[in-house]
C-alpha positions as CSV (number, residue, x, y, z in Angstrom):
1,M,37.7,68.6,-227.9
2,S,38.4,72.4,-227.6
3,M,42.0,73.7,-227.6
4,R,41.6,74.6,-223.9
5,G,40.4,71.0,-223.2
6,L,43.4,69.6,-225.1
7,L,45.8,71.7,-223.2
8,L,44.2,70.8,-219.9
9,F,44.3,67.1,-220.8
10,A,47.9,67.4,-221.8
11,A,48.8,69.1,-218.5
12,V,47.0,66.4,-216.5
13,L,48.9,63.7,-218.4
14,C,52.3,65.4,-217.8
15,G,51.5,65.9,-214.1
16,C,50.6,62.2,-213.6
17,A,53.4,60.8,-215.7
18,G,56.0,61.6,-213.1
19,A,53.7,60.8,-210.1
20,A,55.5,59.1,-207.3
21,E,54.5,56.7,-204.5
22,Y,55.6,57.5,-201.0
23,Y,55.4,55.5,-197.8
24,V,55.0,56.7,-194.2
25,S,55.3,54.8,-190.9
26,P,55.7,55.8,-187.2
27,K,58.7,53.4,-187.2
28,G,60.3,55.1,-190.2
29,S,63.1,57.7,-190.4
30,G,64.6,60.0,-192.9
31,K,63.0,61.5,-196.0
32,A,63.3,58.7,-198.6
33,G,59.7,57.6,-198.1
34,T,60.2,54.3,-199.8
35,K,58.4,51.1,-198.8
36,E,61.8,49.8,-197.5
37,A,62.7,53.1,-195.8
38,P,59.4,54.9,-195.0
39,A,59.4,58.5,-193.7
40,K,58.3,59.0,-190.1
41,D,55.5,61.4,-190.9
42,L,53.9,63.5,-193.6
43,G,55.9,66.6,-192.8
44,Y,59.2,65.0,-193.8
45,L,57.9,64.6,-197.4
46,L,56.7,68.2,-198.0
47,A,59.8,69.2,-200.1
48,S,59.5,66.2,-202.3
49,L,55.7,66.1,-203.1
50,K,54.5,66.9,-206.6
51,A,51.0,67.0,-208.0
52,G,49.5,63.5,-208.5
53,D,51.7,61.8,-205.9
54,T,50.3,59.1,-203.6
55,I,51.2,58.7,-200.0
56,H,50.6,55.3,-198.2
57,M,50.4,55.5,-194.4
58,A,50.9,52.6,-192.1
59,E,49.1,51.9,-188.8
60,G,50.0,53.9,-185.7
61,V,49.7,57.3,-184.1
62,Y,51.3,60.3,-185.8
63,V,52.1,63.6,-184.1
64,E,53.9,65.3,-187.0
65,R,57.4,66.5,-187.5
66,S,58.9,68.2,-184.4
67,E,55.6,67.3,-182.6
68,K,53.8,70.1,-184.4
69,G,50.5,68.2,-184.5
70,A,49.6,69.8,-187.8
71,V,50.7,69.8,-191.4
72,T,49.8,71.6,-194.6
73,I,50.3,70.1,-198.1
74,E,50.1,72.6,-201.0
75,V,49.8,70.2,-204.0
76,P,47.0,67.8,-205.0
77,V,47.9,64.4,-203.6
78,T,46.3,61.1,-202.6
79,I,46.7,60.0,-199.0
80,I,45.7,56.4,-198.2
81,G,45.8,55.1,-194.6
82,G,45.1,51.9,-192.8
83,Y,48.0,49.7,-193.9
84,D,49.9,47.2,-191.8
85,E,53.6,47.8,-191.2
86,G,54.6,46.0,-194.4
87,F,52.1,47.9,-196.6
88,T,50.6,44.6,-197.7
89,K,47.2,44.7,-196.0
90,R,44.6,47.4,-195.2
91,D,42.0,47.6,-192.4
92,P,41.6,51.4,-191.6
93,W,38.9,51.1,-188.9
94,G,40.1,47.7,-187.6
95,A,43.5,46.1,-187.1
96,H,45.5,48.8,-188.9
97,R,44.4,52.3,-187.8
98,T,46.2,55.3,-189.1
99,I,45.6,58.0,-186.4
100,L,46.6,61.6,-186.8
101,S,46.8,63.3,-183.5
102,G,49.2,65.6,-181.5
103,I,50.7,66.5,-178.1
104,N,49.2,69.5,-176.4
105,T,52.3,70.2,-174.3
106,S,54.6,70.3,-177.2
107,V,56.6,73.5,-177.5
108,N,56.1,73.3,-181.3
109,L,52.3,72.8,-181.3
110,D,50.7,74.3,-184.4
111,R,47.1,75.2,-183.7
112,G,46.1,75.1,-187.4
113,P,44.1,72.2,-189.0
114,R,45.5,68.8,-188.2
115,L,45.7,68.0,-191.9
116,S,45.3,70.8,-194.4
117,I,45.6,70.3,-198.2
118,S,45.4,73.7,-199.8
119,L,45.7,74.3,-203.6
120,K,45.2,78.1,-203.4
121,K,48.7,78.6,-204.8
122,I,48.1,76.3,-207.7
123,R,47.3,78.5,-210.8
124,E,46.7,75.7,-213.3
125,P,43.1,74.4,-213.2
126,G,42.4,70.9,-212.2
127,G,43.9,68.4,-209.8
128,L,42.6,65.7,-207.5
129,V,42.8,65.5,-203.8
130,K,42.0,62.2,-202.2
131,V,42.0,61.2,-198.6
132,D,41.0,57.6,-197.7
133,G,41.2,55.7,-194.4
134,L,42.5,58.2,-191.9
135,I,41.4,58.7,-188.3
136,I,41.9,62.3,-187.4
137,D,41.7,62.6,-183.6
138,S,42.5,66.0,-182.0
139,A,42.2,64.7,-178.5
140,G,45.9,64.7,-178.0
141,R,46.1,68.3,-179.2
142,N,43.4,69.5,-176.8
143,R,43.9,70.8,-173.3
144,Y,41.5,69.1,-170.8
145,A,40.4,70.0,-167.3
146,G,40.8,66.6,-165.7
147,E,41.0,63.3,-167.6
148,G,38.9,64.0,-170.6
149,A,36.2,66.0,-168.6
150,K,36.2,69.3,-170.4
151,I,38.3,71.1,-173.0
152,V,39.9,74.3,-171.9
153,R,40.3,77.1,-174.5
154,K,43.1,79.0,-172.7
155,A,46.7,78.0,-172.1
156,N,48.3,77.2,-168.8
157,P,51.9,78.5,-169.1
158,A,52.8,77.2,-165.6
159,A,52.0,73.7,-166.6
160,K,53.3,74.3,-170.2
161,E,49.9,73.4,-171.5
162,N,48.8,75.0,-174.8
163,P,45.3,76.3,-175.5
164,T,42.9,73.9,-177.2
165,P,43.3,74.4,-181.0
166,D,40.4,76.2,-182.6
167,S,40.8,74.5,-185.9
168,A,39.5,71.7,-188.2
169,G,40.7,68.2,-188.2
170,L,40.7,68.0,-192.0
171,S,40.6,71.0,-194.3
172,I,40.7,70.8,-198.1
173,E,40.9,74.0,-200.2
174,L,40.5,73.4,-204.0
175,N,41.7,75.4,-207.0
176,E,39.7,76.1,-210.1
177,Q,38.2,72.9,-211.6
178,G,39.8,70.9,-208.7
179,E,38.2,67.8,-207.3
180,A,38.3,66.2,-203.9
181,L,37.3,62.8,-202.5
182,V,37.2,62.1,-198.8
183,E,36.1,58.6,-197.9
184,N,36.4,56.1,-195.0
185,C,37.7,58.7,-192.6
186,I,36.9,59.5,-189.0
187,V,37.2,63.1,-187.7
188,M,36.8,63.5,-184.0
189,N,37.5,65.5,-180.8
190,C,38.1,68.8,-182.8
191,A,37.2,72.1,-181.2
192,P,36.7,74.7,-184.0
193,T,34.1,77.4,-184.5
194,G,33.8,76.3,-188.1
195,G,34.0,72.8,-189.6
196,A,35.7,69.8,-188.1
197,L,35.7,68.7,-191.8
198,N,36.1,71.8,-193.9
199,L,35.7,71.7,-197.7
200,W,36.6,74.9,-199.5
201,G,35.3,74.9,-203.1
202,Y,36.3,77.3,-205.9
203,K,35.2,77.9,-209.5
204,S,33.8,74.7,-211.1
205,T,35.1,72.4,-208.3
206,K,33.6,69.1,-207.2
207,A,34.0,67.6,-203.7
208,T,32.7,64.3,-202.4
209,V,32.6,63.0,-198.9
210,R,31.5,59.4,-198.6
211,N,31.3,56.9,-195.8
212,C,32.9,59.1,-193.1
213,L,32.2,59.5,-189.4
214,V,32.4,63.0,-188.0
215,I,31.8,62.7,-184.2
216,N,32.2,64.7,-181.0
217,N,33.3,68.1,-182.3
218,T,32.5,71.7,-181.6
219,G,31.5,74.1,-184.3
220,V,30.2,72.4,-187.5
221,G,30.6,68.8,-188.4
222,I,30.9,69.2,-192.2
223,A,31.2,72.7,-193.7
224,C,30.7,73.1,-197.5
225,L,32.3,76.5,-198.2
226,S,33.4,78.6,-201.2
227,R,36.2,81.0,-202.0
228,F,34.4,81.7,-205.3
229,Q,31.4,84.1,-205.1
230,P,29.7,84.1,-208.5
231,K,26.6,86.1,-209.3
232,E,25.4,83.4,-211.7
233,V,24.8,79.7,-211.2
234,E,27.5,78.7,-213.7
235,G,30.8,77.7,-212.0
236,R,29.4,77.3,-208.5
237,P,31.2,74.6,-206.4
238,A,29.4,71.3,-206.1
239,F,29.4,69.1,-203.1
240,L,28.2,65.5,-202.7
241,L,27.7,63.9,-199.3
242,E,26.8,60.2,-199.2
243,R,26.3,57.8,-196.3
244,N,28.1,59.9,-193.7
245,T,27.3,59.9,-190.0
246,V,27.6,63.3,-188.1
247,L,26.9,63.0,-184.4
248,F,27.4,65.1,-181.2
249,T,28.3,68.5,-182.7
250,E,28.5,71.0,-179.9
251,K,28.4,74.7,-179.8
252,Y,31.7,76.4,-179.5
253,D,31.1,76.8,-175.7
254,A,28.2,76.3,-173.4
255,F,27.2,80.0,-173.3
256,G,27.8,80.7,-177.0
257,T,25.2,81.3,-179.7
258,I,27.4,80.2,-182.6
259,A,27.8,76.8,-184.3
260,G,26.6,73.4,-183.1
261,D,25.4,72.3,-186.6
262,A,26.0,68.9,-188.2
263,L,26.1,70.4,-191.7
264,N,26.5,74.1,-192.7
265,V,26.6,75.3,-196.3
266,D,27.6,78.6,-198.0
267,A,25.2,80.6,-200.1
268,V,26.8,79.7,-203.5
269,A,27.4,76.1,-202.8
270,V,25.4,73.4,-204.7
271,V,25.1,70.6,-202.2
272,T,23.5,67.1,-202.5
273,A,23.3,65.1,-199.3
274,K,22.0,61.5,-199.5
275,R,21.6,58.7,-196.9
276,N,23.4,60.6,-194.2
277,V,22.8,60.7,-190.4
278,F,22.6,64.3,-189.0
279,A,21.9,63.8,-185.3
280,F,22.5,65.1,-181.7
281,S,23.5,68.7,-182.7
282,D,23.4,71.6,-180.2
283,R,21.6,73.7,-182.8
284,F,20.7,72.4,-186.3
285,G,21.0,69.2,-188.2
286,V,21.4,71.2,-191.5
287,N,22.1,74.9,-191.4
288,N,21.0,76.6,-194.6
289,Q,20.5,80.1,-193.3
290,K,22.5,81.4,-196.3
291,Q,20.0,79.7,-198.6
292,A,22.1,77.6,-200.8
293,A,20.8,75.3,-203.6
294,L,20.4,72.2,-201.6
295,T,19.2,68.6,-202.1
296,L,18.4,66.6,-199.0
297,A,17.3,63.1,-199.9
298,E,16.7,60.1,-197.6
299,N,18.7,61.5,-194.7
300,L,18.1,60.5,-191.0
301,F,17.7,63.3,-188.4
302,R,17.4,62.9,-184.7
303,G,17.9,64.9,-181.5
304,N,18.9,68.2,-183.0
305,L,18.1,70.7,-180.3
306,F,16.9,73.7,-182.3
307,A,15.6,72.0,-185.5
308,D,16.5,69.4,-188.1
309,Y,16.7,72.1,-190.8
310,V,16.9,75.9,-190.9
311,E,16.5,78.1,-193.9
312,F,17.2,81.8,-193.3
313,D,15.3,82.0,-190.0
314,T,12.6,79.3,-190.6
315,K,13.2,76.2,-188.5
316,M,11.5,72.9,-189.4
317,G,11.6,69.2,-188.7
318,A,12.5,66.5,-191.2
319,A,8.9,65.8,-192.0
320,A,8.1,69.4,-192.9
321,M,11.1,70.0,-195.2
322,A,9.6,68.9,-198.5
323,D,6.6,71.3,-198.1
324,D,7.9,74.2,-196.0
325,A,11.4,74.8,-197.4
326,D,11.9,77.2,-200.3
327,K,15.5,76.4,-201.2
328,L,15.4,72.6,-201.3
329,T,15.2,71.0,-204.7
330,P,12.2,68.8,-205.8
331,E,14.5,65.8,-205.3
332,S,14.5,66.5,-201.6
333,T,12.3,63.7,-200.4
334,G,12.5,60.7,-198.0
335,N,14.1,62.6,-195.1
336,V,13.0,61.0,-191.8
337,T,13.2,61.2,-188.0
338,Q,13.5,57.9,-186.2
339,E,14.9,56.7,-182.9
340,F,18.2,54.9,-182.9
341,Q,21.0,54.1,-180.5
342,A,24.5,55.3,-180.7
343,P,26.7,52.8,-178.8
344,V,29.0,55.3,-177.0
345,G,29.0,53.4,-173.7
346,L,27.5,54.4,-170.4
347,A,30.5,56.4,-169.1
348,W,30.9,58.7,-172.1
349,G,27.2,59.0,-172.5
350,A,26.8,60.1,-168.9
351,R,29.5,62.7,-169.2
352,Y,28.0,64.1,-172.4
353,M,24.5,64.3,-170.9
354,S,25.9,66.1,-167.8
355,R,26.7,69.2,-170.0
356,N,24.9,72.4,-169.3
357,V,23.8,73.7,-172.7
358,I,22.8,77.3,-171.8
359,D,20.2,79.4,-173.6
360,R,22.0,82.7,-173.7
361,N,18.9,84.8,-174.4
362,V,17.2,83.4,-171.3
363,A,20.2,83.8,-169.1
364,E,20.8,87.5,-170.1
365,A,17.1,88.3,-169.7
366,D,17.4,87.4,-166.0
367,V,20.2,89.9,-165.4
368,K,19.1,93.2,-163.9
369,A,21.2,96.4,-164.4
370,K,23.0,97.5,-161.3
371,D,21.9,100.7,-159.5
372,T,25.2,102.6,-159.8
373,V,26.5,106.1,-160.7
374,M,28.3,104.6,-163.7
375,N,25.0,103.3,-165.0
376,E,23.5,106.8,-164.6
377,W,26.3,108.1,-166.8
378,R,25.6,105.2,-169.3
379,K,22.0,106.3,-169.5
380,I,23.0,109.8,-170.4
381,L,25.4,108.7,-173.0
382,G,22.9,106.2,-174.5
383,L,25.1,103.2,-173.7
384,P,24.0,99.7,-172.6
385,L,23.6,99.4,-168.9
386,D,26.0,97.2,-166.9
387,G,24.3,94.2,-165.4
388,G,27.5,92.8,-164.0
389,T,29.4,89.8,-165.1
390,L,27.2,86.9,-166.1
391,K,29.1,83.8,-165.1
392,V,27.7,80.7,-166.7
393,D,29.5,77.7,-167.9
394,S,29.4,73.9,-168.0
395,E,31.6,71.6,-166.0
396,I,31.7,69.2,-169.0
397,W,32.3,70.3,-172.6
398,L,33.5,68.2,-175.5
399,P,34.3,65.2,-173.3
400,K,37.1,63.2,-174.7
401,M,36.0,60.2,-176.8
402,D,38.4,57.4,-177.5
403,V,39.0,56.0,-180.9
404,E,37.6,52.6,-180.0
405,T,34.3,54.1,-179.1
406,A,34.1,56.2,-182.3
407,V,34.9,53.1,-184.4
408,T,32.2,51.1,-182.6
409,V,29.6,53.9,-183.3
410,G,30.6,54.2,-187.0
411,S,31.1,50.6,-187.9
412,K,27.4,49.8,-188.6
413,A,25.0,51.8,-190.6
414,V,21.9,53.1,-188.7
415,L,18.5,51.4,-189.2
416,D,17.9,50.7,-192.8
417,G,21.3,51.7,-194.2
418,Y,21.7,55.4,-193.1
419,G,25.2,56.7,-192.5
420,C,28.6,55.2,-192.6
421,S,29.8,51.6,-191.9
422,K,33.2,50.0,-191.4
423,P,35.2,49.8,-194.6
424,A,36.0,46.3,-195.8
425,P,39.7,45.3,-195.2
């Protein structure tokens, strides 16, 4: 082993030797974080956490310290949810659900990611981030027009309602040579322009997402991103996505032209996606317009409005990927399009299908410039003509989905073993 390797190994051993175990429960209090006296939420432990620590979270709904509805951890830790109140049993999608949410009307609402683990301040290479068994549900943080009918982006000061947060449910940012593992998690009802599940790689990092459900979000379901922009292949961040289900990813808003992708990848990312479900997206199942090195193997696509896959500006269905795509590796085989049912229930399904997904190009093409003196001046100055205000919207956008429905959808793999399934207790 090289001297650098020995030093890194020694650093890892030193970091893990003093690793602590912490416990969190909605019924807890104080900052001790012991099994006998658990802390009430993650925010109460921030001052105590060190690299390598493990946090065990009991069942219940968490809204964060001072009802902020968001928390940022700045050291590599392991967070395990789905325990009963005594921390003796686990059933994260069943009897003992650990739900991270928030309260939109809280005066302390933080509009950042619901859970952010950022290692950008960690200078030493290495470190493991693990998140297992959390349900991250931003419904409580969102502002709705009516009971779950539509998210509202702006605040309502008179009613003391905050704007819907434009942020991820879970965001992980790695340092050099860092690793991340996200498994058995649900991310839902988030309203960002970017990823509901954001993974930020750096030099020589590895991130794995396995057996997760990402459902009913705006923006991008899973985003594989990079803070490292190398010119060569060496050191590029690597991402592995296995047996995840990404459904109902909407555009940022009905009239917008951005987002609405189940998976989006950065140019320098090296991504392998196997046995996932990428379905019912307002734009693309997989967006590779930045032309990353990408392996798509045995994934199921269905109901993506623009295309299952896009590479630069070339759109294609799952069956055509192996032949038509330039950036997919030779291992990119077995991708299919097949019908399947998502058991969301008639009420939620009807709300979702009542959305008005507007083609902006068509809508703008129908607008005629007004015959006014101001438009004459605009012609002289070479400015675009004023066609008036184009008012188009949808009465329903990101309709609220309850946790029970999400769990029902994600509990069973689709068809012949595609996507996620309920973790064993």
